N, C-alpha and C positions, 0 to 999 in steps of 0.2 A: 334370467333375472330381468326385471322390468323397470329399473330406474333409467333415467336419461343417460347417466354414466354408470352402467351396471357393474363396473369393476369396483365401485365404492360400496356395494351392498353387502351387509352382513345380516345373518338371520338368527333370531332367538326363538326357539320353539317352546320354551318353558317360561310361563309367566313369572316364576320365582326368580328368574335371571334378569328381569327388567331393570331392577335397581342398578345392576352392573352396567347396563347400557348407558345410563345417564350419569351415574356416579363416576364413571371413568373420567369425565370432564368436570365433575363437581365433588372431588374428594374433600374430606373435612378440612384439610389444609387450604385448599383452593376456596372453599365456601367462605372461610373467614375473610377472604379478600375479594370475593366476587362482587362485581358491580352490575346489577341488572339493567338492561336497556329495554326501552319500550318495545313491545312485540304485539302485533295485531294478528289475531287468529280468527278465522271466519269459517262458517259453514254455509253451504249453498246447494240446495237441491236444484240441479240445472235442468232437469226434465228433458234429457236428450242432449248430450254434448255435441253431437254432429249438427243438430238443427240450431243450436243456440251458441255455437262457438263465437260468432262475432260479438254477441252480447256479453259473454264471459270475458273475452279479451278486453272489451271496452271497459268493463267494470274493474278488471285487474289494473288497467292503466290509470283509472281514476282513483281507486281506493288504496292501492299499494298494500294489500294485506301481506304479512310475512308468511303466513301459513293458511292454506285453504283446504277444507274438507268438502269434497263434491259427492253428491249422491245422484242416483238415477241416471247414470251415464248412458245406458241403453246401447251398448256397443259390444262387439266381440273383443277379445283381448288384444288382437292385432290392429284394431281400428282406432286406438287412442291417438288423438292429434298431437303427438309428441313434438313435432317440429314447431307447430304454432305455439304450444305452451313454452317451449324452450325460447322461442323468439320473444315471448312476453317477459322473459327473465326468470322462469321458474323451472326447477327440477320436479320430477313427479314419480310417484308410485301409483299403480292403479290395479284394479281387479275387474275385468269384464266378465261376460257370461254369454253362453249360448243356450237357448235363444236370447235375443237382445232384450233382456229384462234386467232391472236392478243395476248394479255396478257402482263402485266407489273409487275415489282417488284422493290422494293427499299431495298438495303442491307446496313447495318451499321456495321462497324468493331468494335467488342468488345462491342456492345450495341444493343439497339432495336429502330427501327424507331417508332415514335409516329404517329398514324393514324389521319389524318384530314378529308380526304374524299376519296372515292373509284371511283368516276365518275365525269365527267365534268358536271357542272350544265347547265340547259337550255333545256334539252330534256329527260324527264323521260322515254320515250319509247326506248331510245338508250341503248341497252344491250351489246354493244361492249366494251371489256376490253382495253381501250386506255388511261386511266388517273388514276394516283394514287398520292395523295398529302400527304406529311408527314412532320414531324419536326424532325430534327436530330441535336443535339449539337448546338441549338440556331439558326438554319437556316431552313427556310421552303424550302423543296425540292419537286418539282412537276415533276413526271416522265410522259413523253409524248410520245405517239405513234400515230401520226396523220395519217389519212387515206391516202392511196396511190392515189386514185382518178382515176385510169385507168380502162377501157378506157374512154377517153373524146372526145367529150362531151357525157353526159349520166348521169344516176342516181348516179353512183359512184363518179363522179366528183362533182355533186351537193351536195352530202353528205360531201365530203371533204371540200368544201367551207363553208357549213353550220357549220361543226364542227370547222373550223378555226375561224369563226365568234363568236361561243360560247367561244372558247378559248380566243379570244381578249377581250370579255366582262368580263370574269372572271379574266383574267390577269390584267386588269386595276385596280381592287381592290387589287390584290396582290402587284402590283408595288407600289401602294401608301399606303401600309399597315403600313409602318414605321418600319418594321423588315426586316432582310436580306432574300432574296428569290432568288432561282435559278430555272429556267425552263429548264429541261434537258431531251433530248430525240431525237428521230427520227421524225423530223418535216415533212419529205417527201416534202421538198421545197428546190430547188436550188436557193439561193437568187439572184445571179447575174451570168452573163456569166463568171466571174472570178472564179466561183465555179464549173465549169464543163470543161472537156477536150474539145478540138476543134473537133466538130462533128455536123452533121445534123441529126443523128439517133434518137435524143431525141426531135426533134422539135415539135412533136405532143404529147409528154408525159406530163402527168398532173403535173409532178414535176417542169416543167419550164414554165408553162403557165403564161401569164400576170396576171391573176386573183390570182393564187397561190402566185406569187411574191408580188403582191400588198397587200395581206393579211399579209405576213411576214413583209413588210415595216410598215404596220399599227401597228403591234405588237411592233416593235422596236421604233416607234414614241411615244409610251407611256412612254418611258424612259428606256427601256431595253438596256443593253450592250451586243453585240455579242462578247463573250470572245475570241474566236479564232481570229476574225478580229481585236480586240483591241490589241492583242499581236503580230499578224502577218498581218499587214494591206495590204501587197503587195505580200505575198508568195502564191505559188500554194499549196493548202492544200486540200486533199480529205479525206472522211471518209467512202466511199462506192465504191466498184468495183464489177460490175456484174460478175457472173460466166461465162457468155457467151463471145465468141469471144476474149478470152485471154485478157480481159480488165485489170485484175490485172497485168499480165506480161507486158502490154503496158502502165501501169499507166494511164489508161483511166477511171478516177474516177469522182465522184461527191461529193460535200459537202452538206450533208442533215441532219447530226447529229449536234445539236447545244446545247450550254449552254448559256442561257441568264440571265444576272444578273441585279437586280433592283438597284436603286441608293444607297440603304443601304448596298449592298454587293460589287458593282463594285469597290469602292476605295480599297477594300481589295484584289483585284486580283493581284497575283504574277506571275503566269505563266499559259499557256494553250497550249495543243498540242494533237497529235494523236499518239497512239501506233500502227503505221501502220504495223510494222513487224508481228503483230499478224494475220493480214489478210493473210499472205503468208504461214502459217503453214498448215499441213495436217488436213483436216476436219474442216477448219476455217469457221466462218461466213463470209458473203460477206461484212460485216461492220467491222471497227476497233474501238477499244475503244477510246473515245475522252474525255479529262479531263481538269480540271482546278485545280489550287492550290490557295487557299486563306488563308489569315491570319486574 
């Protein structure tokens, strides 16, 4: 078991049992009396946790998120910096990979995430560390690192679309589970032209292909709320700026990091935004932390 305090971990392998995970603390009797407190949930593609650990700890100390979903750890399972994360005040679950690709983690401030599952159902042969599902403080938190899919067409794009299809199938059950759920992560999809700077350089990129966008729409059509767009329907908001061609300096960005809320969580949404200044720091990831606040 891979929690900071592994004796506290329980595992649920059947998605149908997820409501029991959360409803144990939110029975109908307790729900009538429950008082929700503000909770900040963030997603952050760290782009190598070993190389950017100082930037991560710095941001945790500044922003005080209650829950953080990390992507692109790029570590072996045994290389997670558990001591540094614990010293920052967070418990953690994580999934590394050999070779050092992908990797996801969920951090919980002052507590321990409860493990639900460590992989996306639907393909037992898929060993890529791209999905981690947990329960934290009465909310199911799914950390997502969808495949990039480039170059396309080709096998990498086929894998991306197949992975998104699996996500859609699994997310349908989560959306209708009757408990609060957030899908948080790097979806590697630019939903619309409003989510990318004016350019033709991405026209052949997997992130903007009609098939990728259609998959994201199918996900939303299950009843998920795109938190950033719910709070900022008309604003230009990006979460990713490539290192090449001075794209950060030119604000030539994309919005590919998303937090999707099901109907049980969306009414509790208070705010959502991007800590974009983090992207401009020395040694930064090419992504910025994206977050929501719920009550």
